[in-house]
N, C-alpha and C positions, 0 to 999 in steps of 0.2 A: 393587265398591261404586260406586253412581252418585254423581257429583258434582253433577248437575243437580237443581234444586229444582222439583218439579212445580207449586209455587205461583207460580212466576215466569210472568207472562203471555206471555212469549216462548218458553217451553218447552212443547212439545206431546207428547202421548202417542200412540203408534202401536199400542198394545196391541190395539185393536179390529180392526186389519187381519189379525192372526193370522199374519203372515209367509206369507200365501197369495198367490203371484204373480197379479196381476190384480185383487186386492181394492182398492177405492177408497173414500175417505171425503172429504167436503167439510167445511170448518171456516170459520166466520165469527167474527171476534172484534174488539172495539173495546178498545183499551188505551192506556195513557199512554206517551208517547215516553220512551225511556231517555236518559240523559245522553250528549252527544257524537254525536248522530245527524246528521252532516253534516260540513261543512268548518269546523274550529275558527277562530273570529275572522273568518269571512267570511260564511257563510250556513249555516243548519241548521234542523232541526225543533226548535222550543222544547221543552225538557225538560218532561215531564208534559202536553204538549198531546195531543189525541186522534189516534190512527192507526186507520184502518179496514183490516182485513186480510180477504182472501178467499183461502183455501188449498184446494188439492186434493192429497190424500195418496194416492199409488199404490204398492202393494207390487210390487216387481220381484225378480228373482232375487238381485241384489246388495244390495238394501236398500230404502229408501223414497224415491221420487221426489216431491219437493215442488215444486209449481208454484203461484204466487200473484201477487196484486197488493196494493199498499198505497197508500192515499190519505192525504195529510197536508198540513199547511200549513207553509211554511218562511218564515223571517224572516232578514233580513240588512241590509246597508248598501250603498248605491250607491257603487261605487268612484270615480265621477267627482264627484258632488256631496254625498255622505255622507248623503243622505236615506234614510229607512227603505224597505226593499224587502220586500214580502210577496206570496206567490202560492201556489197549490195545486199539488201534484205528484201524479202517478199513475204508479207504477213497477211494472214486471213483473220477475219473477225465477223462476229454476228451479235446483234443486240436488238432487243425489243424496246421501242420507245412507246410508253403507254400514253393514251389519250388522257387529258386532265380529268375528265369525268370518270375515268376508271377507278379513281380513288373512292368515289361514292359507291360504286358497285362492289369494290373490294371490302368496304366497311360493312356492307350488308351480308357478306359471305360468312357462314358459320366458321368460327375458329380464327377469324381475321384478327381478333384482339390479341391473339397469341404471338403475332409477328413481332420480332424484336426490332430495335432501332437500326441495327446493322443491316438487316434486310431492306429497310426503307432507304438507307443511304445508297445501296447498290442498285436501286431502281431508277431508270432513266425515264423522263417524261417529255412529251411534246409541250412546247409553249406556243399555243395557238396551232399553227401548221408548221412551225419550225422546230428543228432539233439541232443540237450541237454535237458534232462528231468528235471533237478534240479529246475529251476524256477517254472515250472508247479507243480511239487511235493510239493515244499515249500508252494505255494499258497493253495493247497488242504489241506495240514496238518494244516496250520494256521487257515483256515476257520472252521476246524473240532474241534479245541481246545476251551475250555471255557476261557473267558477273566478273570474270577474270580473263579479259581478252589477251590473246597471244598472237605474235606475228606469224608463227608457225608452230605446229604441235610439238616439235622436238626442239624448240628454242632452248638454248643452254644458259641464257641469262648473261649476267655481267660478272667479271672477275672481282672477287671480294677485295683483292689487293690494289688493283689499279683502275678498275672500272671498265676494262676493255670488253667488247662484245665477243663472247666466247664462240658464237656460231660462225664468226668471220675467221677464227683461228682456233679450231678444236684442240690443237696441240699446245696452246698457250699455257704457260705455267711460270712459277717463280721458284728459284732455289731457296729452300728454307734453311736458315742458319740453325746449327745445333744449339739449343738453349743452354747446354752445359758450358759453352764457351762464351756466352753473352757477358758474364761478369768480368771476363778477362780482356774484353775489347777496350782498346785505348790505353792499356797498361804496358804495351811493348815499348822498349826504349828506342829513342831516336836521337841522332846527333844533336847535342845542345840541351838535352833534357837534364833532369835532376841527377840521374845516375852519373853522367859525365862530370857534373859539377863536383860531386863527392870525390871522384877519382882525381880530378885536378887539385883539389884542396889537399888530399893526402900527399900528392907529389910535391907540392910547395913546402909542406911541413918537413918532408924528408930532406930536401935540399938545405933548409935552414939548420937542421941538426948537424949535417955534414960540415957546414961552414963553421959552426961553433967548435967542432972537434979540431 
């Protein structure tokens, strides 16, 4: 029983190829991007944004060879200045989807028992005449995206003091106080401070002594 839903825009039907090696079919499709198509919390194709697909489906002995391109827009955030980043990507991919009975032929192949589980996990298979392009498309998009996107190659980032975007004002700076004077800040006398109180007290004591004399 097939688990794939033919109504899913990323599920494709190979029935017309008829499992005849050499048969070929081209498919063009515009669809909405699925969730999580990219690097989470870094940069990705926005969910439900349009993706343009151009596919070539070729029947071979082992299954169906899918070759294609995808065009989409990605959005993210500059890792240096946190400004929005947007650009278009054009990715290429190719994957062989094996027929279900290919497993039986592979099992009879000398040395097949030496295949590890990782190799099995990386193998894509048809379910009946259907195949799901989503995992292949996701891998292709992720590999095409930068791990540390920037708004421009020479982005200067943000000021560590106030957070201002330095690319907007390359001359931006802050006057740094001499740390040797930091301990003396706030100690300068002002009218009405403790120093004036001491002087006034001495003056009153001097007047009292003169009166006694």
